[in-house]
Phi, psi and omega in degrees: 000113186300130167073003186296315181292323177294321180296316179297313181300321183284337188240007188298321180294319178293319178300316181293320179297319179293320176297318181298323177299321178294316182293337180287348180274117184280068188276069182272113187283337184274356180242116188303325182296344181265009180301319176303329179291331175295324178287325175297317178296318179298317178299320182292318179296315179301312180297322181293321179291320177296319178296325181288336175125014176292157178286325179206153177216141185215146175259121181258139174278149168230184176290347178240247183266162186287162174236132176262127176239138177214161181206153170226101182255111188261314186209122181297342178277348181273155175292159181239128176255129175255114179272123177249138176204177176225148183253358178271157183228168178282158171302165186254356180299144357279123185298327183291351178271352179280137176282340176215164183301132186301329182249024170237086187303140177226151173254120176222141176053037179063029178227149174268121179255120176180155172293128182091358182304320174260304192255096001229015184294317179297316182288324178291325181290332174304319182293320179296318182286325176296318177296317179302317178300314182296324178290313185291336179256008177057045181240012181291119186260007186203173172277148182226135173236148178238137172226108184239117190254173183239023183221015184298322184287352174243021173094011178050052186296332184254357182286324176304317179295322177298316179296319179297318182290330186242036183303319182294315181297326186268005180306133181200172178266333180202152174253128181253125186230135170235082177222028181228192184230186174227167190294317180196168181298333179254009178227085179293152179210156177243131179286115182260356178199150177232146174276155174275185187209141166229140188219134182227161164239131184249136176234124178249126181241128176252248179292167185282001177198163173297140183241161173290123186289342176280317183284331185243344182298132183097342179250334183240137179295135178270115183304326179293317177299317181296315180299316180299318179294319181295317179297320181298333181278356185281344174227150179262188185293344179260010181075019181269132182284133190262005178296122180302132179083359186299322185265005187304323185255007180287123177269123179289130179286138184296157177299326180296315180291323177297324178293322177295318179300324183293343180281345178295137181302132181201132178234108186296323179295318177295322179300312180294318181298319181296333181257004181057047180244148175268335184208146176264164185218151177165189184296130182296138176096004182227148178282170179301315180297322179289321179298326183264357183239320188237004181240147176283162182223165173229124182219141170271118183269343178189147180210136183202165179156162177067208183264126179233013181278187181291143177077196185250146172214114185279089186233140170257108191289153176283327187223158172219149185224155172209148169250128189231140178224154169235131168273133186245153178261160179309139182093344171279124183271121191294328177295318179298313180296320180301317181285326176299314179296313182304311181296315182293314185292320179291324182287331185276355183290141174292159182291348182285350180223164171252142182236132173233129178246120177258128175276117185271301177195174180189181180190160182277157171284175184208141174234131179256117178301143184264010180243015181267164179301316179300315180295315182295326176293319177297319179300315178294324181296313178298319180298322181296324186259332180262344180076014178207153183288134180287155180265132174286134184225136171270119185276148175280348182281179182226139167230088191307329187287341184300316179291329176293324177303313182294320182291317186270313185266345181070030184238134173281154178247148172243132190252097181256084181268152180233009178281168177238157178301329182281003184283353175057042176296145182071000184240169171300150178063038172303142183211168178213117181299141176302321179305313184291320179301310182286329177293326175297315178298325179288324188277322186303316178301329177295325176298314178305314183299308184289323180294314178300320180297314180296318180295323178293320178296321178297318178296317182295335181270356178293143181292000000 
């Protein structure tokens, strides 16, 4: 790709300053008070895309947060790439665990530290700058559309309806996404699969008010104790999830694919050391990579109730709460799993308490075939910039909207992520290495080049 490294070298300070302005916007989608910040982020994305060279950019309203759409349509005979990303970020709690202010980006140890530095502002901004390079050097080989939303971190509840309403506008040959990671800076990888997700909030109610634990303890059921026991029953001694019917639709991955997965570089001692763990845990009979890539999970994401302030308060609480999620594998239908858990958890509760399960959100898993033109173009792009062929990896994460894209728009997605496991996404001190940020900008134009080339070759071979 002509001039790409020179372009990055000449503009890197400006690129970082523009990214930092974006990172300073606290666009947290799960907290209602930050909704104005989602509009600030949308305005910034729109302005950045116009500056980069799109023909038009527009902010669309949804029932929730806005969506930015932009396009550069050069030739109707050329293929069209639809770039998807998100501008919303996760909450920053616990704030006291951050080494620097979450929305005041800093560079330390050759890394950008800020909420959204990787997920997904840093990765989405790579696409804007890669596109800008192609426009300014007159090397754009295809049509490009952008769809950048503000609700991915809460499950993209309004994006399916947006896609349905704007199917014609969003027509494309492939969707390009950078909201995933790679194995290491010297081991590029392409995400070939994503797990699905089901998410609930559970409320356990006992007495009609908090009680004195001395006067009532032993006679009245403690909702926190009940909740803890119920959660403990959700998995058995082998790490197997006990919800009836939970595994009915799970497709077992073949021995051949498991053998291919095992070839991915992995050092268990380093893995444990990075997490300050003495021992790993999970479903019996599967490796760590398999547990996080091809097997479903059950996790408590948060639990609370009673007195949690300083000092002691002898209270038997009226209520207890938990937020619970399951990562699902392809073919598990998230609505079905959500209802299976709700029915099972409510039915297993003792009569001494009342249980309410709220289904919050979910999404389907996704598998990207590794023999298609988009995947092969991505493979060539990584090879061009890293000097080695990328490894296909099934990610343990979820991007619920990806399966909806295929269902509604009829378009496959290719997942070209540049994040690292050490980037601490969703956690305090989220970061994104400068190397990865600039390597993404270098690699993305190569995908455009190879994909356009392959599509042209396919056309030329038509009878």
